[in-house]
C-alpha positions as CSV (number, residue, x, y, z in Angstrom):
1,M,15.0,18.1,-4.3
2,Y,15.2,15.7,-7.3
3,S,15.9,15.3,-11.0
4,E,13.7,13.3,-13.3
5,N,15.3,11.7,-16.4
6,K,14.4,9.2,-19.0
7,L,16.6,6.9,-21.1
8,A,15.9,6.3,-24.8
9,N,14.3,2.9,-24.0
10,G,11.7,4.6,-21.7
11,L,13.3,3.8,-18.4
12,K,12.7,6.5,-15.8
13,V,15.4,7.6,-13.5
14,I,14.7,9.8,-10.4
15,V,17.6,11.1,-8.3
16,S,17.3,13.0,-5.1
17,P,20.8,14.0,-3.7
18,M,21.1,14.3,0.1
19,P,24.8,15.1,0.5
20,H,24.6,15.4,4.3
21,M,23.6,11.7,4.6
22,N,25.9,8.7,4.8
23,S,23.6,6.3,3.0
24,V,22.1,5.7,-0.4
25,S,18.7,4.1,-0.9
26,I,18.0,2.5,-4.4
27,G,14.7,1.3,-5.6
28,V,13.9,-0.5,-8.8
29,W,10.1,0.0,-9.4
30,I,8.1,-2.2,-11.8
31,G,4.7,-1.1,-12.9
32,V,3.0,-4.4,-12.1
33,G,1.0,-5.7,-9.2
34,G,-2.1,-7.5,-8.2
35,R,-4.3,-5.3,-10.4
36,H,-2.6,-6.6,-13.6
37,E,-3.5,-10.3,-12.9
38,N,-6.4,-12.3,-14.1
39,T,-8.0,-14.8,-11.7
40,A,-5.8,-17.7,-12.7
41,Q,-2.7,-15.5,-12.3
42,S,-3.7,-14.2,-8.8
43,G,-0.5,-13.9,-6.7
44,I,2.0,-14.2,-9.6
45,S,3.4,-10.7,-9.2
46,H,4.1,-11.4,-5.5
47,F,5.5,-14.9,-6.4
48,I,8.0,-13.3,-8.9
49,E,9.0,-10.8,-6.3
50,H,9.9,-13.7,-4.0
51,M,11.7,-15.6,-6.7
52,V,13.9,-12.7,-7.7
53,F,15.6,-13.1,-4.3
54,K,16.3,-16.8,-4.9
55,G,19.4,-16.3,-7.1
56,T,20.4,-15.1,-10.5
57,L,22.4,-16.4,-13.4
58,L,25.5,-14.8,-11.7
59,R,24.8,-15.0,-8.0
60,S,23.2,-17.5,-5.6
61,A,20.5,-16.4,-3.1
62,K,23.1,-16.5,-0.3
63,E,25.6,-14.4,-2.3
64,L,22.9,-11.7,-3.0
65,K,22.2,-11.4,0.7
66,E,25.8,-11.5,1.8
67,S,26.8,-8.9,-0.8
68,V,24.5,-6.4,0.8
69,E,24.5,-7.3,4.4
70,G,28.2,-7.8,4.3
71,V,28.7,-4.1,3.8
72,G,26.1,-3.1,6.5
73,G,23.2,-2.7,4.0
74,A,19.7,-4.0,3.8
75,L,17.9,-5.7,0.9
76,N,14.1,-5.9,0.6
77,G,11.1,-5.8,-1.7
78,F,7.3,-5.6,-1.7
79,T,4.4,-6.0,-4.0
80,S,1.2,-3.9,-4.0
81,D,-1.9,-3.6,-6.1
82,E,-0.1,-1.5,-8.7
83,V,3.7,-1.8,-8.3
84,T,6.5,-4.2,-7.4
85,C,9.6,-2.7,-5.8
86,Y,13.1,-4.1,-5.1
87,M,15.2,-1.9,-2.8
88,V,18.5,-1.7,-1.2
89,K,20.0,0.7,1.4
90,V,23.8,0.8,1.7
91,P,26.5,3.1,2.9
92,A,27.1,5.6,0.1
93,R,30.5,4.3,-0.8
94,Y,28.8,1.0,-1.8
95,F,26.4,2.6,-4.3
96,E,27.8,0.8,-7.3
97,S,27.7,-2.6,-5.6
98,G,24.1,-2.0,-4.5
99,M,23.0,-1.0,-8.0
100,D,24.8,-4.1,-9.5
101,I,22.9,-6.4,-7.1
102,L,19.4,-4.9,-7.8
103,T,20.0,-4.8,-11.6
104,D,21.2,-8.5,-11.6
105,M,18.1,-9.5,-9.6
106,V,15.6,-7.7,-11.8
107,Y,17.3,-8.6,-15.2
108,N,18.7,-12.1,-14.6
109,P,16.6,-14.1,-12.0
110,K,17.4,-17.8,-12.4
111,F,13.9,-19.2,-11.7
112,D,15.2,-22.7,-11.2
113,E,12.6,-25.5,-10.7
114,E,13.8,-26.5,-7.3
115,S,13.5,-22.9,-5.9
116,I,10.1,-22.6,-7.5
117,V,8.9,-25.7,-5.7
118,N,10.3,-24.6,-2.4
119,E,8.9,-21.1,-2.7
120,K,5.4,-22.4,-3.4
121,F,5.5,-24.0,0.0
122,V,6.9,-20.9,1.6
123,I,4.2,-18.6,0.1
124,C,1.4,-21.1,1.0
125,E,2.7,-20.8,4.6
126,E,2.6,-17.0,4.3
127,I,-1.0,-17.2,3.1
128,K,-1.9,-19.4,6.1
129,M,0.0,-17.1,8.5
130,Y,-2.1,-14.1,7.4
131,K,-5.3,-16.1,7.9
132,D,-4.1,-16.9,11.5
133,Q,-3.7,-13.1,12.2
134,P,-7.3,-11.7,12.3
135,A,-6.1,-8.1,12.6
136,E,-4.5,-8.6,9.1
137,H,-7.0,-11.1,7.6
138,V,-10.0,-8.8,8.3
139,H,-8.7,-6.4,5.7
140,E,-8.6,-9.2,3.1
141,I,-12.2,-10.0,3.9
142,L,-13.1,-6.3,3.6
143,E,-11.3,-6.0,0.2
144,G,-13.3,-9.0,-1.1
145,V,-16.5,-7.3,-0.1
146,M,-15.6,-3.8,-1.3
147,W,-14.0,-4.8,-4.7
148,P,-16.0,-7.8,-5.9
149,G,-15.0,-9.1,-9.3
150,N,-11.8,-7.0,-9.4
151,P,-8.2,-8.0,-8.6
152,M,-8.2,-5.5,-5.7
153,G,-10.7,-7.8,-4.0
154,R,-8.2,-10.7,-4.0
155,P,-5.2,-11.2,-1.7
156,L,-1.9,-10.0,-3.2
157,T,-0.4,-13.4,-2.2
158,G,-3.0,-15.2,-4.3
159,T,-4.6,-18.4,-3.0
160,I,-3.0,-21.8,-2.2
161,S,-4.6,-23.2,-5.3
162,T,-3.3,-20.4,-7.7
163,V,0.2,-20.5,-6.2
164,K,0.4,-24.2,-6.6
165,S,-0.7,-24.0,-10.2
166,F,2.1,-21.7,-11.4
167,K,4.5,-23.2,-13.9
168,R,8.0,-21.9,-14.7
169,D,6.8,-21.0,-18.2
170,D,3.9,-18.9,-16.7
171,I,6.4,-17.0,-14.4
172,V,8.9,-16.3,-17.2
173,K,6.2,-15.1,-19.6
174,F,4.5,-12.8,-17.0
175,K,7.9,-11.3,-16.1
176,K,8.9,-10.7,-19.7
177,K,5.5,-9.0,-20.3
178,Y,5.9,-6.4,-17.6
179,Y,9.6,-6.1,-16.7
180,S,10.6,-3.9,-19.7
181,P,12.6,-0.7,-19.4
182,S,9.6,1.5,-20.3
183,N,7.7,0.0,-17.3
184,I,10.6,0.5,-14.8
185,A,11.7,3.4,-12.7
186,V,15.0,3.5,-10.9
187,V,14.9,5.8,-7.9
188,V,18.1,6.8,-6.0
189,V,18.2,8.9,-2.9
190,G,21.1,9.9,-0.6
191,K,24.8,10.9,-0.8
192,I,25.0,10.7,-4.6
193,T,24.9,13.0,-7.6
194,T,22.6,12.7,-10.6
195,K,25.7,12.5,-12.9
196,E,27.0,9.4,-11.1
197,V,23.6,7.7,-11.2
198,M,22.9,8.4,-14.8
199,K,26.3,7.1,-15.9
200,Y,25.8,3.8,-14.1
201,V,22.1,3.3,-15.0
202,S,22.7,4.0,-18.7
203,R,25.3,1.3,-18.8
204,L,23.3,-1.3,-16.8
205,Y,19.7,-0.9,-18.0
206,K,19.7,-2.0,-21.6
207,G,16.7,-3.4,-23.6
208,D,14.1,-2.0,-25.9
209,A,10.9,-0.2,-25.0
210,Q,7.7,-2.1,-25.3
211,K,4.0,-1.4,-24.8
212,T,2.8,-2.6,-21.4
213,P,-0.7,-3.9,-20.8
214,G,-2.9,-1.9,-18.4
215,Y,-4.5,-2.9,-15.1
216,Y,-8.1,-4.0,-14.5
217,P,-10.1,-0.9,-13.6
218,V,-12.7,-0.8,-10.9
219,K,-16.4,-0.6,-11.9
220,L,-18.4,0.5,-8.9
221,S,-21.8,-1.1,-8.8
222,Q,-22.6,-1.1,-5.1
223,K,-26.1,-0.1,-4.3
224,D,-26.4,-0.8,-0.6
225,L,-24.3,-1.6,2.5
226,K,-22.7,-5.0,2.8
227,V,-21.6,-7.1,5.8
228,A,-19.3,-10.1,5.9
229,I,-18.6,-12.1,9.0
230,S,-16.0,-14.8,9.6
231,R,-17.0,-16.7,12.7
232,R,-14.0,-17.8,14.7
233,K,-13.1,-18.4,18.3
234,T,-10.9,-15.3,18.8
235,K,-10.2,-13.5,22.0
236,Q,-10.9,-10.2,20.3
237,M,-13.4,-9.0,17.7
238,H,-11.7,-7.5,14.7
239,L,-13.5,-5.1,12.4
240,A,-12.8,-3.1,9.3
241,I,-15.3,-0.7,7.8
242,G,-14.5,0.4,4.2
243,F,-16.0,3.1,1.9
244,P,-14.9,3.1,-1.8
245,V,-14.3,6.7,-2.9
246,K,-14.5,7.9,-6.5
247,N,-11.6,9.9,-7.6
248,T,-12.5,13.6,-7.5
249,S,-10.6,16.9,-7.3
250,E,-7.1,17.3,-5.8
251,N,-8.6,19.4,-3.0
252,D,-11.0,16.6,-2.1
253,K,-8.0,14.2,-1.8
254,F,-6.2,16.5,0.7
255,A,-9.5,17.1,2.5
256,S,-10.1,13.3,2.7
257,Q,-6.5,12.8,4.1
258,L,-7.2,15.3,6.8
259,T,-10.6,13.8,7.6
260,S,-8.7,10.5,8.3
261,V,-6.3,12.3,10.6
262,I,-9.2,13.9,12.5
263,L,-11.3,10.7,12.7
264,G,-8.6,8.1,13.5
265,G,-5.2,9.1,12.4
266,N,-3.4,9.5,15.7
267,M,-3.7,9.4,19.5
268,S,-5.6,12.7,19.6
269,S,-8.1,11.7,17.0
270,R,-11.8,11.4,17.7
271,L,-12.1,7.6,17.6
272,F,-9.0,7.1,19.8
273,E,-10.1,9.7,22.3
274,E,-13.8,8.5,22.5
275,L,-13.5,4.8,22.2
276,R,-10.2,4.1,23.9
277,E,-9.4,7.0,26.3
278,K,-12.9,7.9,27.5
279,K,-14.8,4.7,27.2
280,G,-12.1,2.0,27.4
281,L,-13.7,-0.1,24.6
282,C,-10.6,-1.1,22.7
283,Y,-6.9,-1.0,22.4
284,D,-6.5,-0.6,18.6
285,I,-8.7,1.8,16.7
286,A,-7.6,3.9,13.6
287,S,-8.6,5.1,10.2
288,S,-6.8,5.5,6.9
289,F,-7.3,7.0,3.4
290,K,-5.6,5.5,0.4
291,Y,-6.0,6.3,-3.3
292,H,-5.1,4.1,-6.3
293,K,-4.8,5.0,-9.9
294,D,-8.6,5.2,-10.5
295,I,-10.3,4.9,-7.1
296,A,-9.7,5.6,-3.4
297,E,-10.8,4.0,-0.1
298,F,-11.4,5.1,3.4
299,V,-11.1,2.4,6.1
300,I,-11.8,2.3,9.8
301,H,-10.4,-0.7,11.7
302,G,-10.0,-1.9,15.2
303,G,-9.6,-4.8,17.7
304,I,-12.4,-4.9,20.3
305,D,-13.4,-7.0,23.3
306,R,-16.2,-9.4,22.5
307,G,-18.5,-8.1,25.3
308,K,-18.0,-4.5,24.2
309,F,-18.3,-5.0,20.4
310,H,-21.9,-3.8,20.0
311,I,-21.2,-0.6,22.0
312,A,-17.9,0.0,20.2
313,L,-19.5,-0.4,16.7
314,S,-22.3,2.0,17.7
315,G,-19.6,4.4,19.0
316,I,-17.7,4.4,15.7
317,I,-20.9,5.1,13.8
318,D,-21.8,7.9,16.2
319,E,-18.4,9.6,15.6
320,V,-18.8,9.3,11.8
321,I,-22.3,10.8,12.0
322,K,-21.0,13.7,14.2
323,L,-18.4,14.4,11.6
324,K,-21.0,14.4,8.8
325,E,-23.5,16.5,10.6
326,Q,-21.4,18.9,12.7
327,G,-18.1,19.0,10.8
328,V,-15.0,20.3,12.6
329,K,-13.9,23.4,14.3
330,E,-11.0,25.5,13.1
331,D,-8.6,24.6,15.9
332,E,-9.1,20.9,15.3
333,L,-8.5,21.3,11.6
334,I,-5.3,23.3,12.3
335,R,-3.9,20.5,14.5
336,A,-4.7,17.9,11.8
337,K,-3.0,20.0,9.1
338,E,0.2,20.5,11.3
339,F,0.2,16.7,12.0
340,A,-0.1,15.8,8.3
341,K,2.5,18.3,7.2
342,G,4.9,17.3,10.0
343,Q,4.6,13.6,9.4
344,F,5.2,14.1,5.7
345,Q,8.3,16.3,6.2
346,L,9.8,14.1,8.9
347,G,9.3,11.0,6.6
348,L,11.3,12.7,3.9
349,E,14.3,13.0,6.1
350,S,15.0,9.3,5.7
351,T,16.7,8.2,2.4
352,S,14.6,5.1,2.2
353,N,11.3,6.8,3.0
354,R,12.0,9.5,0.4
355,M,12.9,6.9,-2.2
356,I,9.6,5.1,-1.5
357,W,7.6,8.3,-1.7
358,L,9.2,9.3,-5.0
359,G,8.8,5.9,-6.5
360,D,5.2,5.6,-5.5
361,K,4.3,9.0,-6.9
362,I,6.0,8.5,-10.3
363,M,4.6,4.9,-10.8
364,V,1.1,5.2,-9.4
365,D,0.3,8.9,-9.9
366,G,2.5,9.3,-13.0
367,K,4.1,12.5,-11.7
368,I,5.9,13.8,-8.6
369,P,4.2,16.8,-7.0
370,D,6.2,19.7,-5.6
371,I,6.6,19.5,-1.8
372,E,5.6,23.1,-1.3
373,H,2.5,22.5,-3.4
374,I,1.5,19.6,-1.1
375,L,2.0,21.7,2.1
376,S,0.1,24.7,0.7
377,S,-2.7,22.4,-0.5
378,L,-3.1,21.0,3.0
379,D,-3.2,24.5,4.3
380,K,-6.0,25.5,1.9
381,V,-8.4,22.8,3.1
382,T,-11.4,24.4,5.0
383,C,-13.8,23.2,7.6
384,L,-16.5,23.3,4.9
385,D,-14.3,21.0,2.7
386,I,-14.1,18.4,5.6
387,K,-17.8,18.4,6.0
388,S,-18.3,18.1,2.2
389,V,-16.1,15.1,1.8
390,S,-17.5,13.5,4.9
391,L,-21.0,13.7,3.6
392,R,-19.8,12.2,0.3
393,I,-17.5,9.4,1.6
394,F,-19.6,8.1,4.5
395,S,-22.7,7.1,2.6
396,R,-24.9,4.3,3.9
397,S,-25.2,2.7,0.5
398,M,-21.4,2.5,0.1
399,A,-20.6,1.1,3.6
400,N,-18.9,-2.2,3.8
401,L,-18.2,-4.0,7.1
402,A,-16.0,-7.1,7.7
403,V,-15.8,-8.8,11.1
404,I,-13.8,-11.7,12.5
405,G,-14.8,-13.1,15.8
406,D,-17.2,-15.3,17.9
407,L,-20.5,-14.1,16.6
408,A,-23.9,-15.6,16.0
409,E,-25.9,-15.3,12.9
410,K,-28.4,-13.0,14.7
411,D,-25.7,-10.5,15.4
412,K,-25.6,-9.5,11.7
413,S,-29.0,-7.8,12.0
414,W,-28.0,-5.3,14.6
415,M,-24.8,-4.5,12.8
416,I,-26.8,-3.7,9.7
417,R,-29.1,-1.5,11.7
418,D,-26.1,0.4,13.1
419,L,-24.7,1.0,9.6
420,E,-28.1,2.1,8.4
421,R,-27.9,5.1,10.7
422,L,-25.2,6.6,8.4
């Protein structure tokens, strides 16, 4: 499925040939994100990601975009808690051009003062945009409650004050600190061979290895449930319930993933069936399970009519309690396993999805698991495993609730009482 190589300077190269495809997806992954920033630096990884697209020493911002889009390709990037990724997808015959563009962006960004000033304004508008979207902003509030005192509790975009404070020297120093070959992985997927990729990467990616500083680890100190309310005149109530999950065994991770599928992972999940289909309490209701380098999180989120919010929150808690107390039946678990396996396998059929999966695994987990091992591990999860992780995850003392909507102070008391039933 893939080959894993490393240059003498520590740069990792992952190649996954898909000869039947017509495209090549290239990702340049940097081991830096929000978790590597102190309070004053909050948002600088994301700021650098933006600035890399604003022109290099060789190409203007317009030339970067035209060089990719002019051959039918797509250029993009993203920043997360632990990584920054720059990616391009092009017809296979333009592989060298796509690689040239990404390498130039990562190695030679111009960082001119005028672009820095302009991008500060753009990102401040992005920050305001997210705050105007309660379905998005409620997750930022939840993260602040769930990860207090840690970079994961801050928005990846930073704040308006931190963004405005960045100087060109700050940006250059931060990039130099983290954008070294030993902290980079180049991942290439599509109609290409490992030999072609290695020949090109070896020529382009020069530089010496250097020790890269680590991230800020999470120190869990939560003793009881927490509720945060943002009172706003919205037409819908928006909620997110989060549970921090300590890293445990590999089997528990797969069981937690399947627990999310069963609870709120698709249209046949319990929350969707009970709250939307049977009771008509909401349009959007779902759950997710995500793990980081040293911690994981289980989140339930939804958008609910103001008049039905109390009933809906109680309904969510009821479904969680049922899962804890009654567990699941074998047929429901089989459906969840087939859904999880099918979604995973279908996702890998895309060159860009496969590139993102490989990059995330090598940079966040430090290794790429065997696909058959993943599928067999999902199959090994039992009904008892689901009940066991549900009892461990959905603890009253570790519950965190964030709400945005037209609420009164007195509403907080009944929300706390509902959570106390866990």
